[in-house]
C-alpha positions in Angstrom: 0.0 0.0 0.0 2.8 2.4 0.8 4.3 1.8 -2.6 1.0 2.5 -4.2 0.9 5.8 -2.2 4.3 6.9 -3.5 3.3 5.9 -7.1 0.3 8.2 -7.0 2.5 11.0 -5.7 5.1 10.5 -8.4 2.3 10.5 -11.1 0.9 13.7 -9.7 4.2 15.5 -10.2 3.5 15.4 -14.0 -0.3 15.1 -14.2 -2.0 16.6 -11.2 -5.6 17.3 -10.7 -7.6 18.9 -13.4 -5.0 20.0 -16.0 -2.7 18.0 -18.1 -0.2 20.9 -18.4 0.9 21.4 -14.8 4.7 21.4 -14.9 7.0 21.1 -12.0 7.8 24.6 -10.7 11.3 23.4 -9.8 12.4 23.3 -13.4 14.2 26.6 -13.8 14.7 26.0 -17.6 11.0 26.6 -18.4 10.5 29.8 -20.4 7.8 32.3 -19.6 5.3 30.9 -22.1 5.6 27.5 -20.4 5.1 29.1 -17.0 1.9 30.7 -18.2 0.6 27.2 -19.1 1.1 26.1 -15.5 -1.7 28.3 -14.3 -4.8 26.2 -13.5 -8.0 28.0 -14.3 -11.6 27.1 -14.1 -11.7 27.1 -17.9 -9.1 24.5 -18.4 -10.6 22.5 -15.5 -13.7 22.3 -17.6 -11.7 21.4 -20.7 -10.1 18.5 -18.9 -13.3 17.2 -17.3 -13.5 14.0 -19.3 -9.9 13.1 -18.4 -10.2 13.5 -14.6 -8.8 11.0 -12.2 -8.8 11.3 -8.4 -5.9 13.7 -8.0 -4.7 12.9 -4.5 -4.1 9.9 -2.3 -7.5 8.8 -1.0 -8.1 9.1 2.8 -8.1 5.3 2.9 -4.5 5.2 1.6 -3.4 7.6 4.3 -5.1 5.8 7.2 -3.8 2.5 6.0 -0.3 3.9 6.2 -1.0 5.0 9.8 -2.2 1.5 10.7 0.9 0.0 9.2 3.0 2.5 11.2 1.6 1.1 14.4 -0.9 3.8 15.4 -3.8 2.7 17.5 -7.5 3.4 16.8 -8.8 6.1 19.1 -12.5 6.7 18.9 -12.8 10.2 20.1 -10.4 11.6 17.5 -12.9 11.5 14.6 -15.7 13.9 13.9 -18.9 12.7 15.5 -21.3 11.0 13.0 -24.2 12.9 14.5 -22.7 16.2 13.4 -23.7 15.4 9.8 -27.1 16.8 10.6 -25.8 20.3 11.3 -24.1 21.0 8.0 -26.6 23.0 5.9 -24.6 24.9 3.3 -23.2 23.3 0.2 -19.6 24.1 1.2 -20.0 22.9 4.8 -21.4 19.6 3.4 -18.5 19.4 0.9 -15.8 20.0 3.5 -17.2 17.6 6.0 -17.9 15.0 3.3 -14.1 15.0 3.0 -13.7 14.9 6.7 -16.1 11.9 7.1 -14.4 10.2 4.2 -11.2 10.2 6.2 -13.0 9.1 9.4 -14.7 6.3 7.5 -11.4 5.2 6.2 -9.9 5.4 9.7 -12.6 3.2 11.2 -12.6 0.7 8.3 -8.8 0.4 8.3 -9.0 -0.8 11.9 -12.0 -3.1 11.3 -14.3 -1.2 13.6 -17.6 -2.5 12.4 -20.0 -0.2 14.2 -17.9 2.9 13.6 -17.6 2.1 9.9 -21.3 1.8 9.6 -21.9 5.1 11.5 -19.4 7.0 9.4 -20.6 5.5 6.2 -24.1 6.6 7.1 -22.8 10.2 7.8 -21.0 10.2 4.5 -24.0 9.0 2.5 -26.2 11.7 4.2 -23.8 14.4 3.0 -23.5 12.9 -0.4 -27.3 12.9 -0.7 -27.3 16.5 0.5 -25.0 17.3 -2.4 -27.2 15.3 -4.8 -24.3 13.0 -5.7 -25.5 9.9 -7.6 -23.0 7.4 -9.0 -23.1 3.8 -9.9 -20.8 3.2 -6.9 -23.7 4.3 -4.6 -25.9 1.3 -5.4 -26.2 -0.8 -2.3 -23.0 0.8 -0.9 -24.0 0.3 2.7 -24.7 -3.4 2.1 -21.5 -3.9 0.2 -19.4 -2.4 3.0 -21.2 -4.4 5.7 -20.7 -7.6 3.7 -17.0 -6.9 3.3 -16.2 -5.4 6.7 -13.7 -8.1 7.5 -12.2 -8.3 4.0 -9.7 -5.4 3.9 -8.9 -5.9 0.2 -12.5 -5.8 -0.9 -13.3 -3.0 1.4 -10.4 -1.0 0.0 -11.7 -1.4 -3.5 -15.3 -0.5 -2.6 -14.4 2.7 -0.7 -11.7 3.8 -3.2 -14.2 3.4 -6.0 -16.7 5.5 -4.0 -14.1 8.3 -3.4 -13.2 8.4 -7.1 -16.8 8.3 -8.2 -17.8 11.2 -6.0 -15.0 13.3 -7.3 -15.7 12.6 -10.9 -19.5 13.1 -10.5 -19.1 16.6 -9.0 -16.7 17.7 -11.8 -18.8 16.2 -14.5 -21.8 18.1 -13.2 -20.3 21.5 -13.0 -19.4 21.4 -9.3 -15.6 21.7 -9.5 -15.5 24.1 -6.5 -17.4 21.6 -4.4 -15.2 18.7 -5.4 -12.0 20.5 -4.4 -13.5 21.3 -1.0 -14.2 17.6 -0.5 -10.5 17.0 -1.3 -9.5 19.7 1.2 -11.7 18.3 3.9 -10.2 14.9 3.4 -6.6 16.2 3.5 -7.3 18.3 6.6 -8.8 15.4 8.5 -6.1 13.0 7.4 -3.4 15.2 8.7 -5.3 16.0 11.8 -5.7 12.2 12.6 -2.0 11.8 11.8 -0.7 14.5 14.2 -3.0 13.4 17.0 -1.9 9.8 16.7 1.7 10.8 16.5 1.3 12.7 19.8 -0.3 9.6 21.4 2.1 7.0 20.0 5.4 6.4 21.7 7.3 5.0 18.7 6.0 7.5 16.2 8.9 7.8 13.7 6.9 6.2 10.8 3.8 8.4 11.5 6.0 11.5 11.5 7.3 10.4 8.0 3.7 10.1 6.9 3.0 13.6 8.1 6.1 15.1 6.4 5.1 13.4 3.1 1.8 15.3 3.1 3.8 18.4 2.0 3.8 16.9 -1.5 0.1 16.3 -1.4 -0.5 19.8 -0.1 1.6 21.2 -3.0 -0.7 19.5 -5.4 -3.9 20.4 -3.6 -3.4 24.1 -3.4 -3.4 24.8 -7.2 -6.7 22.9 -7.4 -8.2 25.3 -4.9 -6.6 28.3 -6.6 -8.7 27.5 -9.7 -11.8 28.4 -7.7 -10.4 31.2 -5.5 -13.1 33.6 -6.7 -15.5 31.5 -4.5 -15.2 33.1 -1.0 -15.5 29.7 0.7 -12.7 28.2 -1.3 -10.6 31.4 -0.8 -11.0 31.1 3.0 -9.8 27.5 3.1 -7.0 28.3 0.6 -5.7 31.1 2.9 -5.5 28.7 5.8 -3.8 26.0 3.8 -1.3 28.4 2.4 -0.3 29.3 6.0 0.2 25.6 6.7 2.2 25.3 3.5 4.7 27.8 4.9 5.3 25.5 7.8 5.8 22.5 5.5 8.2 24.6 3.3 10.4 25.2 6.3 11.0 21.4 6.9 14.5 20.4 6.0 15.1 17.9 3.2 18.1 15.6 3.7 20.7 14.8 1.1 19.0 11.4 0.5 15.7 13.1 -0.3 14.0 12.1 3.0 12.2 14.8 5.0 13.2 15.6 8.5 10.2 16.7 10.7 11.6 18.1 13.9 9.6 18.7 17.0 9.3 22.4 16.5 7.8 22.0 13.0 5.6 19.2 14.2 4.1 21.4 17.0 3.5 24.2 14.5 1.7 21.8 12.1 -0.3 20.4 14.9 -1.4 23.8 16.2 -2.4 25.0 12.7 -4.2 21.8 11.6 -6.1 21.6 14.9 -7.3 25.2 14.5 -8.3 24.6 10.8 -10.0 21.3 11.5 -12.0 22.9 14.4 -13.2 25.6 12.0 -14.2 23.0 9.4 -16.2 20.7 11.6 -17.9 23.6 13.4 -19.0 25.2 10.1 -22.7 25.0 9.5 
């Protein structure tokens, strides 16, 4: 699974998100015309709509990595399923659909049957609120319950659901909503990671997982920038850019590995806790 995660990230360096022309900003030989092509706009998002793939590691991939790193399941970390009833605006539903996607992945990764059922129900409630209808939705609850103890099958079912939701929103003119779902999933995934790192004695592998989210964030931000004229997207984008500054200060070793020291970890934890609180308390 970890290898699959890295493969996705490597692919994203060349073909991220909604545009086929996003070029690595680290290539100093690019001329000005090429740099102009790097800008992701709502217009070229639409042009690429039929070529979309899910542009980021799914929440399930992140929580699976946490499980393999030895982190324990802690019930109170996730957003309460009952909170799904209090999200009324389209953007609140979108952000927290992403949050619940991560929480669902968290519960299912650890084979928590009741919690998986509860978070799936919360997820479906918000999907219904956003009028998401995909072939993957058919009998989704029954499929998950029937495969609750089969991690491979459950992975395929939930991953297909994540991909289907993202594609449906984009194919139906809701690109801004889709990127907010992605943002919510990233925020919750990092939040769970930093909290588990704080509570796990041997947390080296979890810290690596957190540090590696810098690459994902670098790919997520341009997606949000394509819809920055939307005030809700702009607000989340501002918060994520502040977190990006912290990630950018993390040292990269000669072998390419990322060194997340305690000072940077604490800064990320403080920032992500504040942003996550804002997201789940949004109505």
